[in-house]
Each structure stands twice: as C-alpha cells, then as structure tokens.
C-alpha positions in Angstrom: 80.1 -113.2 -66.4 78.1 -114.9 -69.1 75.0 -112.9 -70.5 72.0 -114.5 -70.3 70.5 -112.8 -73.3 67.8 -114.4 -75.3 70.2 -115.7 -78.0 72.1 -117.7 -75.8 69.6 -119.7 -74.1 69.6 -122.3 -76.5 73.4 -122.5 -76.7 73.7 -123.0 -73.0 70.8 -125.1 -72.2 71.8 -128.3 -70.2 73.0 -131.1 -73.2 74.8 -133.6 -71.8 72.4 -137.0 -71.2 72.6 -139.2 -68.1 74.5 -142.1 -70.3 76.7 -139.5 -71.6 77.9 -138.2 -68.4 77.4 -141.5 -66.4 81.1 -141.6 -65.6 81.0 -138.4 -63.9 78.1 -139.0 -62.1 79.7 -142.1 -60.4 82.5 -139.8 -59.9 85.0 -141.5 -61.7 88.6 -140.4 -63.3 87.2 -141.3 -66.6 85.1 -138.4 -66.9 86.7 -135.3 -65.5 84.5 -132.5 -64.3 82.9 -130.7 -67.8 80.4 -127.5 -67.5 76.8 -128.8 -68.3 76.0 -125.5 -70.0 78.9 -124.3 -72.2 81.6 -127.4 -72.5 84.5 -125.8 -70.6 86.3 -127.5 -67.9 84.4 -128.0 -64.6 85.3 -127.0 -61.4 87.6 -129.4 -58.9 85.3 -131.0 -56.3 84.0 -132.3 -59.1 81.4 -129.8 -60.2 80.2 -129.8 -63.3 80.1 -125.8 -64.1 82.9 -123.8 -65.2 83.6 -120.7 -63.0 81.7 -118.4 -65.0 78.7 -120.6 -65.5 78.2 -120.8 -61.8 78.8 -117.2 -61.0 76.0 -116.7 -63.4 73.3 -119.1 -61.3 70.3 -116.7 -60.5 70.6 -116.2 -56.7 67.8 -116.0 -54.6 67.7 -112.9 -52.6 66.9 -114.3 -49.6 69.4 -117.5 -49.8 69.3 -117.7 -45.7 66.5 -117.1 -43.6 66.8 -118.1 -39.9 64.0 -118.6 -37.4 61.5 -118.9 -40.0 58.2 -120.3 -38.4 59.3 -124.4 -37.9 62.7 -124.1 -38.9 66.0 -123.2 -37.7 67.3 -121.9 -40.9 65.9 -122.3 -44.9 68.9 -122.7 -47.1 67.4 -121.8 -50.6 70.3 -120.4 -52.9 68.5 -120.0 -56.3 65.6 -118.7 -57.9 63.6 -121.0 -60.3 64.8 -119.4 -63.4 67.5 -120.7 -66.1 69.6 -122.1 -66.0 68.5 -123.9 -62.7 65.1 -124.3 -63.9 66.2 -126.4 -66.5 68.5 -128.3 -64.6 65.8 -129.5 -61.7 63.0 -130.0 -64.6 65.9 -132.5 -66.1 66.7 -134.2 -63.1 62.8 -134.2 -61.9 61.1 -135.3 -65.2 63.5 -136.2 -67.6 65.5 -138.9 -65.6 68.7 -137.0 -65.8 70.1 -137.9 -62.4 73.5 -136.8 -63.1 72.4 -133.5 -62.1 71.7 -134.4 -58.6 75.1 -134.5 -57.9 75.8 -131.0 -59.1 72.8 -129.6 -57.3 73.3 -131.7 -54.2 76.8 -130.8 -54.1 76.3 -126.9 -54.3 73.4 -126.8 -52.1 76.1 -128.5 -49.4 78.4 -125.8 -50.1 76.2 -123.3 -49.8 75.2 -124.5 -46.3 78.4 -124.5 -45.2 78.3 -120.7 -45.5 76.1 -120.2 -42.8 78.0 -120.2 -39.3 75.3 -122.4 -37.6 76.3 -126.0 -36.7 75.3 -128.7 -39.0 72.4 -130.6 -38.5 73.0 -134.6 -37.5 70.6 -136.0 -40.1 69.9 -135.1 -43.9 66.2 -136.4 -44.6 64.5 -135.8 -48.3 60.9 -135.0 -48.6 59.5 -138.3 -49.9 57.5 -139.2 -52.7 54.3 -141.6 -52.5 54.9 -145.1 -53.2 52.9 -145.1 -56.3 54.4 -141.7 -57.8 57.9 -143.2 -56.8 57.1 -146.5 -59.0 55.9 -144.2 -62.0 59.2 -142.1 -61.7 62.0 -144.9 -60.7 63.5 -142.6 -58.1 62.7 -139.5 -55.7 64.6 -136.4 -56.8 64.6 -135.3 -53.3 66.6 -138.2 -51.9 69.1 -137.9 -54.8 69.7 -134.5 -53.8 70.2 -135.2 -50.2 72.2 -138.0 -50.9 75.0 -136.0 -52.6 74.4 -133.1 -50.2 75.0 -135.3 -47.1 77.8 -136.8 -48.7 79.6 -133.6 -49.3 79.3 -132.7 -45.8 80.1 -135.9 -44.1 76.7 -136.3 -42.4 74.3 -139.1 -42.2 71.5 -139.2 -44.9 68.4 -141.1 -43.6 66.5 -141.7 -47.3 63.5 -143.7 -45.4 63.1 -141.3 -42.4 59.6 -140.0 -43.6 57.0 -141.7 -45.5 54.3 -140.3 -47.7 50.8 -141.4 -46.6 48.5 -139.9 -49.3 48.8 -139.6 -53.0 48.4 -136.0 -53.1 47.6 -134.0 -56.3 50.0 -132.0 -58.0 50.9 -128.9 -56.7 51.4 -126.7 -59.8 48.2 -125.3 -60.5 47.3 -125.0 -56.8 47.0 -121.9 -54.7 48.3 -121.6 -51.5 45.4 -122.6 -49.4 44.6 -125.4 -51.7 48.3 -126.7 -51.5 48.2 -126.8 -47.7 45.0 -128.4 -47.7 46.3 -131.0 -50.2 49.1 -131.9 -48.1 48.0 -131.6 -44.6 48.5 -134.7 -42.7 50.3 -136.3 -46.0 53.6 -137.4 -43.9 54.8 -139.6 -41.2 57.9 -140.2 -39.7 59.4 -143.7 -39.7 62.1 -143.5 -37.2 62.6 -142.0 -33.8 64.5 -138.4 -34.4 64.4 -137.6 -30.7 66.6 -134.6 -29.8 68.3 -134.5 -33.1 68.9 -131.5 -35.5 67.5 -132.6 -39.2 67.5 -130.8 -42.4 65.0 -131.6 -44.7 65.6 -131.3 -48.6 63.4 -130.8 -51.3 64.2 -129.7 -55.0 61.7 -126.4 -55.5 59.9 -124.4 -52.8 56.8 -122.2 -53.9 54.5 -121.6 -50.9 56.2 -124.0 -48.5 53.1 -126.0 -47.7 54.6 -129.4 -48.9 57.7 -128.8 -46.8 55.6 -127.5 -43.8 53.4 -130.7 -43.5 56.6 -132.7 -43.7 58.4 -130.8 -41.0 55.3 -131.2 -38.8 55.9 -134.9 -39.3 59.6 -134.5 -38.1 58.6 -132.3 -35.1 56.3 -135.2 -33.9 59.2 -137.8 -34.3 61.0 -135.6 -31.5 63.1 -133.7 -33.9 64.6 -130.5 -31.8 65.7 -128.4 -34.8 64.7 -128.5 -38.5 66.4 -127.0 -41.3 65.2 -126.8 -44.8 67.6 -127.3 -47.7 65.6 -126.4 -51.1 67.5 -125.7 -54.5 65.6 -123.2 -55.7 62.5 -120.9 -54.7 59.7 -120.5 -57.8 57.6 -117.7 -58.2 54.3 -117.7 -55.9 50.9 -116.8 -56.5 50.8 -114.4 -53.5 53.5 -112.1 -51.9 54.0 -113.4 -48.6 57.0 -114.9 -47.3 57.4 -118.3 -47.9 57.9 -119.0 -44.3 54.4 -117.6 -43.7 52.6 -120.0 -45.6 
C-alpha cells in the first residue's frame, strides 16, 4: 500500500484536468483508465485509480449503518481525508466533473457489498436553482447518475426540489444546520411504496440529508437509503444518524 507521508501528498494530488480526462469521463476507448493520483494504469470497469491507491483510500469506520433513524441503510464508505477530500472539492468547486464517474461508480460498488435488496430509484440531493445556475451542475446529481448506471437502476434527477436558498453549512453548528435546512425540500413526483436511495457528496451532521429524506417520506417512499461518498468531521461527537 502507498504511504500517505507528508512529502508524498503533493505528488499524489489529483492533477488531471477535465479537458485532459474528457475521454475517460465519456468512457471511450480513446482514454483507458489511468490512476488520477499516480498515473499508473487504472482498474477495469473503468476505475481511474490503481489497485494500490484504491486500497489506500481512507475508510470510514462505519461504512454501513442499518436502521439509522429515517434510513434503512446509510452507505458512507470513506472519511473526508486525503485524497477523497481533494477529489470531492475538485468535483464540487473546480468543475472537475470527471471525478463524478470515479466516485459514483465506487460508491455503487460499495453498496453492492451490502446484502439488502437494491432500491428502485436513485435520487440526488438537489441544489437551489440559483446555486445551480452559479455552479452549472449539481455534484450530487452527477454522482447519482453514475452510481445508478453502475447498478442498472433508475435515476430520478428531478424528483426533489430545493425550495429555499439556504446558507452554506460549512461554518454552522449542528443546531444551526438543522434549522437552516428545515422544510427546504419538496418532492416533485410520487414515490408511493418505492424504495429509494438519496445521494450526496459529503455528510457532516446529517441535517441536509434528513430534511431531504422527510420530503421523500412525504411523497410516499416506503424505504430510504442514504448513499454518501464521505463523512466529514463534526463539531460534536454524536452519531451521524441522531442529528
């Protein structure tokens, strides 16, 4: 396994631009999988990581949680540490949408490791229309699209809408986050008696996902799973499913 010593961090920082990797993002034979961290050959699938770098990703201590509050299952495989944090930030803030294929596919394969029946719909946490216009895309929708494709599931990109332009959650405490996202979402389709998966990039206190899950339940969802790439450090030590 590769060592994450400080001197190796810069060497392994994701460095392929979306333009350079557009062929891989489209899944064409023109760009066979290549590791985004070390440039060695990627894994079949295609996965843009080599075997060593994949094995070295920072695992979340509770990658799977069953029966957590509103969720049948929480699938959150990794911690928000290097290099997952760099990949997510590149996807979310720097327009590197090619990483959505990598992270979404890996997230789907992690979900396959659980013995529960797969959901019938995959639904991303939506952005407010104003923020969507500013960013140009929804990173959660990109992840959901590739995760659903990997599992052969139906992805409902427009199933949820965000009603309010909430404040950025980064600097808010748990109580402020919950208040910030309360009643922020509404379903646009009926989900009567369906098993659904809610997809997002990072979870901290879980307040955004919880508010979105309430909207899914109000639309008739029978069971809700939460699929998230990574868990960030929280300001409090309470379990994620209690906030």
